[in-house]
N, C-alpha and C positions, 0 to 999 in steps of 0.2 A: 520595601519588600523585595527580596532578591528573586529575579526571574531566571529560570533555567528549564531545559527540557528534561523530563524524567527518563533516564536511560532505561529504567526497568520497563517502561511502557513499550519499549522496542521488542520485548520478548514474550508477549502474551500469545496464547494459542486459543482464542475464544471464538464463539459463534457470532455471526452477524445476521441481521434480518435479511431475509431473501436468499439465504444460502441454500443451494440445492445440493444436498449431500445424498447421493444415491444410497438406498438401503443396501446393507450388506446381504448378498445372496447366500442362501444355505450352501454349505460346502460339503461335497461328498468326497470321502477318501479316494485318492487316485494314485496309482502307482506310476503312471506315465505323465510327467509334467508337460504343460503346454509350451508352445514355442515362445521365444522371446518377442516382446513387443517393443520395437524401436520407434523413436520419434525425434524430430529435430526442427530447428528454426534457424534460418540464415537471414541476416538483416544487414542492409547497407543504408547509410544515412549521411546526408550532407547538410550542414547548416552554414548559411551566410549571415553574418551578424554586423550590425552597426549599433554601438551602445555609448552611453554617456558615462564618463569616468568620474572618480571621486573629485577630480580637479575641474569638473564641469566642462571637460573637453570631449569631443567625439572621437571614437576610435573604431576601426574595422577589424574583423577577424573572420576566420572560417574554420570549420572542423569537419573532418571526414571520419566516419566510424564504421567499422565492420564488426559484427557480433555473431557468434555461433553458439547455439545451445543444442546439446544432444543428450537424449535420455534413453533408458532401457528399463523394462520391467519384465520379470519372469516368474511364473508360478513354479514352485519346487515340488508341489504335491502335498497332500494331507493338510491343506489349508494354509501352508506357508508360502511366502513369496519374498522376492528381493527387488530393489530398485536402486538406480543411480542416475546422476546427471553430471555431465562435464560441460563447462561453459568457458568461453574465451572472448576477449574484446581487444581490438587494436584500433588506435586512433591517431590521426595525423592532423597537425594544425595547418594554417594557411600557407606556411612556408615549407610544407611537407616534412616537418620535423616530427618525430614521434612524441605524441602528447601523452599517451597512455597505452600500456600493454599488460595484460593480466589473464591468467587462466586459473580456474579453481574447480574442485569437485564440490558442487553446491548441494547435492543430495546424495545420500547413501543410507538406505534403511532396510529394515526387515518387517514384513507384514504377516499377520495371521488373521484368518477369518473362520468363524465358527457360528453357525446359525445366523442371527441378525446382528452379530457383533464383529467389528473390525478393529484391529489394533495395529498401529504403526510405531516402530521404535527406531530412532536414529535421527540423522539430519534430514529435514523435510521442509517442503514449501507449505505455507499456509495461504490458501486462496483468499482474496479480498472478501468473497461471499461468506466466509466463515470466521472472520476476525475483524472486529471494528477498531481494535486498538493497534494492532500490528499485523501486517500481512506481507506476503512476498510480492514485491512490485516487479513486474516484467515489462511494462509498457515503455519505460524510459529508455531502454536499450534494445528494443526490438526482440525481446524474448529472454535475455539474460537476467536472472533474478538478482536484485540488489542485495537481498538478505534472505537467508533461510534460518531454520530454528532447530536446535538440538534438544530432543525431548521425546515424550511419549504422548500419543493421542489415542483415545478410545471412542468409538462411535457405536451407538446402539439404537435400533429401530423396532424394538419389541412392542412398544406402545403404539397403537394405531395413530397415524398422522403426526407422529412426534419423533423427532431426532434428538437424542441425548448425547452430549459430548463432554468428555473429561480430558484434561490435559495437564501435563507437568512439563514445563520448559526449563531446561537447565541453563542455556545460554543462546546467544545469537551468533550466527556465522555471517559475517559481512564479506561481500565479494572482494573488496579492496583491503579490508582491515583484519580479516581472520576472525577468530573467536572473540566475542565481547561478553563480559559478565553481565548478569542482570542488574546487580547492584555492586557498590564498591566494597561492602563489608560482609557479604554473605554468599555462600555457595548452595544455599538451600533451594534456590530456584523459585519459580512462580507456579501456583496452582490455579486451575481454572475449571469452572463447571457451568454448563449452559444448556439451553433447550430451544428447539424450534418447533412450533406447532402450526400445522397447515390444515386443520380440520374445518376451518371456515372457508367457504367458497371464495376463491380469488384473493385470499388474505393470508399473510404470513406474520406470525407473532414470534418474537424472540426475546430472551433475557440472558444475561451473562454476568457472572461474578468472577472477580480476580482476587488473589490473595498472595502476598509475599510475607513469609514468616519473619519474625524478628530474630536477631542473632547478635549477642554481645551488646555493644553500645548502640547498635542500629535498631530502630523501631520497625514496626510492621507497616505495610502499605496495602490498600485495598481499593477496589473500584467496582462499580455496578453500572450495567448498561441495559437498556430496554428499547425495543423498536417495534413498529407496526408498519407494514406495507400492504396496500390493497389496490385493487382495480375495480372501479365503479363504472360500469358500462365502458366508455372509451377513455376514462380519466384514471390516471395512475397517481396515487398519493402515498406519502410516507412521512413518518414522524419518528425521531430518535431522541432519547434522553441519555445523558452520560454524567457520571460523578466519579471523582478521583480524590483520595485523601491519603496522606502519608504522615507517619509520626516523625518526630525530630530526628534528623540524621539518618533516616532509613534508606534513602535512595541516592545513589550517585547521579549527578546531572551531567549531561553532555551539552556544552556551550559552544556556540559558533560565532566567529567574527563576521565581518561584512562580506568576506569571500566564501563563507560557508565551509570553512575548514575546521575540523575538530580541534579544540584545545584540551588542556588537562581536565579530566572529570572533577567536578566539585562534589565533595562528599558530605560536608556538614552544612546543612541549610536549616537553621532553626525556624520554628513557628510556621510550618507549612500551612498555607491557606488552601482549603478545598477548592477544586475546580469543578464547575459544572457547565454543561452545554446543552443546547436544544437546537435541533435542525429539522427542517421539513422541506418537502418538495411537492409539486404538483405538475403533472405533465399530460399531454394528449397528442393525438395525431389529427390534423385538420386538412383534409384534401391532399394527403401525402406529405404534409409538413409536420415534422416532429417538433414540439415545443415543450420545454421543461424549465421551470423556475425553482431555484433552490435558495432558501433563506436560512441563516444560522446566527446564533448568539452564543458567545462564550464569556463568562465572567472573568474578573481579574484575579484568577487563582495562580498557584505556583506550579501546578501540574499540567502537562501537555495531554490533550485528548487525542493526539494523533501520533503516528510513527515518526520518530526523529529521522532526519535525513541520513541516507547512506553516504559514506565518504566518496563513493563512486560518482554520485551525482555532481558533487562539486568538481571532481577531477575532470569530468567531461563537459563542464560548462553548461549543464542543463539549465533551462530558464526557470530558476527557483523563485518564481514571482509570487507564489502563494495561490496561483490560479491553475496553470497548466504545466507547472514544473513538478519536481519531485515532492514538494511539500504539501500540495493541495489534496485534500480529501473532500470530494464533492458532498459527502453526507457526513459532516463532522467538523469542518472548519480548517483553519490554518495552523501550522506548527510553529509560527513565530513566537518565541518565548518572551519578547520584550514588548509586545503589543498592548498589554493590558486587556481591558474589555474590547471585544471585537464584534462588529456587526457586519455580516457577510451576505452579499446577494450575487446571484449568478443566473444568467439566462442563456440557455443552449438551444440552438435551432439546427434542424437537419432536413434535407429534402432529397429523396431518392429519385433519380432520373429514370424515365421509362426505358424499357428494353435492356435492362441491366447495364446501363451506361455509368453506374457509380452513384455517388452521393455528394452533394454540396452541403457543407456544414459551416457553422459560425457561432459566435457567442460573445458576450460581454460579461465582465465581472467587476465587483468592487469589494474591498475590504477596508472598513472604517474603524481604526483602532483608537484607543484613548491616548496612547503614548507614541504619537507619530502622525505623519500625514497619510491621507487616504491613498491607498494603492488601487490602481485601475488596470484593466487589461482587456484586450479584444483579439479575436482571431477569426480567420476565414480560411477554408480549405476545400480541397477536392479529393475524395477518396474513391479509388476504383481498382479493379482487378484486371490484369492482363497476363495471359499465359501462366496462370496460377500464382502470380505474384501480386500481393496486396500492396498497392502503391498509394502514396499520399503526397500532395503538394500543399503547403500551408504557409500563411503569413501570420506572424504574431507581433503584437504591440504590447509593451508592458511599461507602466510607470510605477516603480516600487515605493516602499515606505519612505525612502530618502529622496523621493521625487526624481530619481534617475531613470532615464528612458532607455528602452531596448527595442530595436527592430530586428526581426529575424525571418529569414526565408528558409523553409525546411523542405527537402525532397527525400523521401524515404521509400524503400522497398523491402518487403518481408515475404519470404518464401518458407512455407511449412512442408515438411516431409515426414 
């Protein structure tokens, strides 16, 4: 059975359990548009690394990254509005040589609001809270989105306690790679329809359906997701189910080598096996200590249940361990396409210090695949705020599927304006 990541998965615009989509407010016609709303994020990060190479030797390196994200939104009047976002990244290696340099317009869209309905057209970010299959990752580079999506989203809140979402996604826009098609053989895009219900106290229910039409020799692809999250007294619990199936030759795959660099997409993959996954978590706070345990299982299918990595993550040597790198999704599993069946466990801890002196956090994780050795990881860090800058000092340890070890010290500061 040939393993590969489903590239179409990258471009879905679907709802995810727990998504807090604010109801669209009724819009009154106005002749005088509101002022522009500007926002931005400036991030500086330094990584010191010691890692084991393919030749079983130890090597050292470092990476310094500066990232800037700037956005603007403006109401034009009569329910219409516009928005845009410009992002840039500059990185130096340990010898002060330029490792990476890129700037891109990651968002540009038109909005319209009428009653309880909101429409957005153009290149836009999809928050993690509203998309279980693909979302705009901002954490890896301190605010710069790895990918955004070209398409149309419609949100309606007419039904009490219910948010309905429809989406058509034409393509993905990758910060480093530009426009990426949903599939190798079709320009029809991906259709999505979902709902979130919050009529039960302290509980959120969601369901989501995806569909890619067939075209020519390419077959169709479809997926279904369902989730429930609830708070019972001081205990938070969640459960998610996912299913993906594609017809013969319907989806181009994006395959990665050991360095996480994209190779040529593979278009013809016969006899696609369906992929299904189940993930759940339980968490609480005990005397100021946050504790959360996440467990997940993924069968030996051909489709990925998570967003495939952005090329930017590999360029910047992100710790793509499957735990706290670009590939891990805490509620849905790992994006490694060669792993076969996967059993995943993760424990996260956090303790807020008194008098606003920040937070100490840590965790351990394990990913036990059929086709390879068990990967493990651990981290411990201190998160605090000083003069409006959110700062973080963190140590990471990773042993990946090939039993290669990676030690990393990270110092990061993020300022939002």
